[in-house]
C-alpha positions in Angstrom: 219.0 94.1 15.0 219.7 97.7 16.4 222.4 96.5 19.0 224.3 94.4 16.2 224.4 97.5 14.2 225.8 99.3 16.6 228.2 96.7 17.2 229.8 96.3 13.7 229.7 99.8 13.5 233.6 100.1 13.3 233.6 97.2 10.9 234.9 97.4 7.5 233.9 95.5 4.8 236.8 93.0 3.8 238.4 93.7 7.3 238.4 91.5 9.8 236.2 92.7 12.7 238.2 93.7 15.7 238.5 90.9 18.9 238.9 91.7 22.2 241.1 89.7 24.8 238.7 87.2 26.7 237.9 88.4 30.5 238.5 86.0 33.6 234.6 86.0 34.2 234.1 85.1 30.7 236.6 82.6 30.6 234.3 80.7 33.6 231.2 81.5 31.7 232.6 79.2 28.7 234.1 76.3 31.3 230.5 76.0 32.8 228.9 75.7 28.7 231.6 73.5 27.9 231.0 71.5 31.5 226.9 71.5 30.2 227.5 70.3 26.8 230.2 67.7 27.9 228.4 65.7 30.7 225.1 64.6 28.4 227.3 63.0 26.6 230.0 61.3 29.2 228.6 57.6 28.9 228.6 57.7 24.9 232.2 58.6 24.5 235.2 56.3 25.6 235.8 56.1 29.6 239.0 58.1 28.8 237.9 60.7 26.2 235.5 61.6 28.6 238.1 61.8 31.9 240.4 63.8 29.4 238.0 66.4 28.0 236.6 67.2 31.1 240.5 67.4 32.9 241.4 69.7 30.1 238.4 71.9 30.9 239.4 71.1 34.8 243.1 72.7 34.0 241.9 76.1 32.3 239.5 76.6 35.9 242.6 75.8 38.0 244.9 78.1 35.7 242.4 80.8 36.2 242.1 80.6 40.1 246.4 80.7 39.8 245.8 84.0 38.2 243.7 85.6 40.3 245.5 84.4 43.3 248.7 85.4 41.9 246.9 88.8 41.0 250.3 89.9 39.0 252.7 88.6 36.2 251.7 87.3 32.6 249.3 84.8 31.9 250.6 81.1 32.0 249.1 79.9 28.9 249.7 75.9 27.3 252.3 75.7 24.7 250.9 75.1 21.6 252.8 71.9 20.9 251.5 70.5 23.6 248.1 71.3 22.4 248.8 70.2 18.8 250.4 66.7 20.4 247.1 66.4 22.5 244.6 66.8 19.7 247.3 64.2 17.6 247.1 61.6 20.4 243.9 61.8 21.1 243.0 61.4 17.0 245.5 58.1 17.0 244.1 57.2 20.0 240.3 57.2 18.7 241.5 55.3 15.4 242.9 52.7 17.7 239.6 52.6 20.1 237.3 52.5 17.2 239.2 50.7 14.3 238.0 53.8 12.0 237.8 57.8 12.8 235.5 59.3 9.9 232.2 57.7 11.7 230.0 59.1 14.5 231.2 57.8 17.0 235.0 58.2 16.9 234.3 62.3 15.3 231.7 63.0 18.7 234.5 61.8 21.1 237.4 64.0 19.0 234.9 67.3 19.2 234.6 66.4 23.0 238.1 66.4 23.6 238.7 69.2 20.9 236.5 71.5 23.1 239.0 71.5 26.1 241.8 71.7 23.9 240.4 75.1 22.6 239.1 76.1 26.0 243.1 76.0 27.3 244.3 78.0 24.4 241.5 80.6 23.8 242.2 83.9 24.5 240.3 86.0 22.3 236.6 87.1 21.9 236.5 85.0 18.6 237.9 81.6 20.2 234.6 82.2 23.0 232.4 82.5 19.8 234.5 79.3 18.1 233.4 77.3 21.6 230.2 78.4 21.9 229.5 77.5 17.9 231.3 74.1 19.1 229.1 73.6 22.3 226.4 73.6 20.2 227.3 71.0 17.4 228.4 69.1 20.7 224.8 69.4 22.2 223.1 68.4 18.7 225.7 65.3 19.0 223.4 64.1 21.8 220.7 63.7 19.7 222.6 61.5 17.1 222.2 58.8 19.8 218.8 59.6 22.0 215.7 61.5 20.5 213.8 61.3 24.0 212.6 63.6 26.1 215.4 62.7 29.3 218.1 64.0 26.1 216.1 67.4 25.5 215.8 67.9 29.4 219.6 67.2 29.5 221.0 69.2 26.7 218.4 72.4 28.4 221.2 73.7 30.7 223.7 73.7 28.1 221.2 75.3 25.8 220.9 78.2 28.2 224.4 78.6 29.2 225.1 79.1 25.4 222.8 82.0 25.4 224.5 83.2 28.8 227.6 83.2 26.8 226.7 84.9 24.3 225.5 87.4 26.4 228.9 87.5 29.0 230.7 87.6 24.9 228.9 90.8 24.0 230.1 93.0 27.5 232.7 94.6 27.8 235.1 92.7 30.0 234.2 95.4 33.0 230.8 94.9 33.2 230.4 90.9 32.7 228.7 89.2 35.6 230.4 87.1 37.9 229.6 83.6 37.7 228.4 83.6 41.5 225.6 86.3 40.0 224.5 83.8 37.6 220.6 83.7 38.6 219.8 87.0 36.7 222.3 86.0 33.6 220.1 82.1 33.0 217.0 84.4 33.2 217.3 86.5 30.9 219.3 83.9 28.6 215.8 82.2 29.3 213.6 85.2 28.5 215.8 85.3 25.1 213.3 85.5 21.6 
């Protein structure tokens, strides 16, 4: 709680909390979280939706790698109109696939793809926090289909990565731990109470 008070010390009631741009390592942690949240549900959503959702996350990883290799120039971002078109096309395709849109299956499939779309346009810490929340919803959605012990074990990596991504989002960009140093980060996440 003391950290939260220090973190929000500059916050003024009635004004939005300041956000900061996401560092590439924070984006990598978020991408890993999204894949861990998507994989357990890959068999329950239509194959095209699963492939499209994971492919969108993969596209952002490719863009991050390209930025790192180029190391100069502006960040390449997907067009907002293209992302809107992808969301609308996904909604229409799900409506055609299921015959309805307001139900468990099409809504979970839409959230599955929506995570990838949001990841492509994420720029700020607020976007990162929203991705963590949406990932949490997707992890819980797994239990709408299966409440077995296997489902609990399948969701465990995503739960650990939710905590790890939150830890990385609270750090300044210069102190974010790279993805290759995942062991201490996940150990800290597992010890969180």
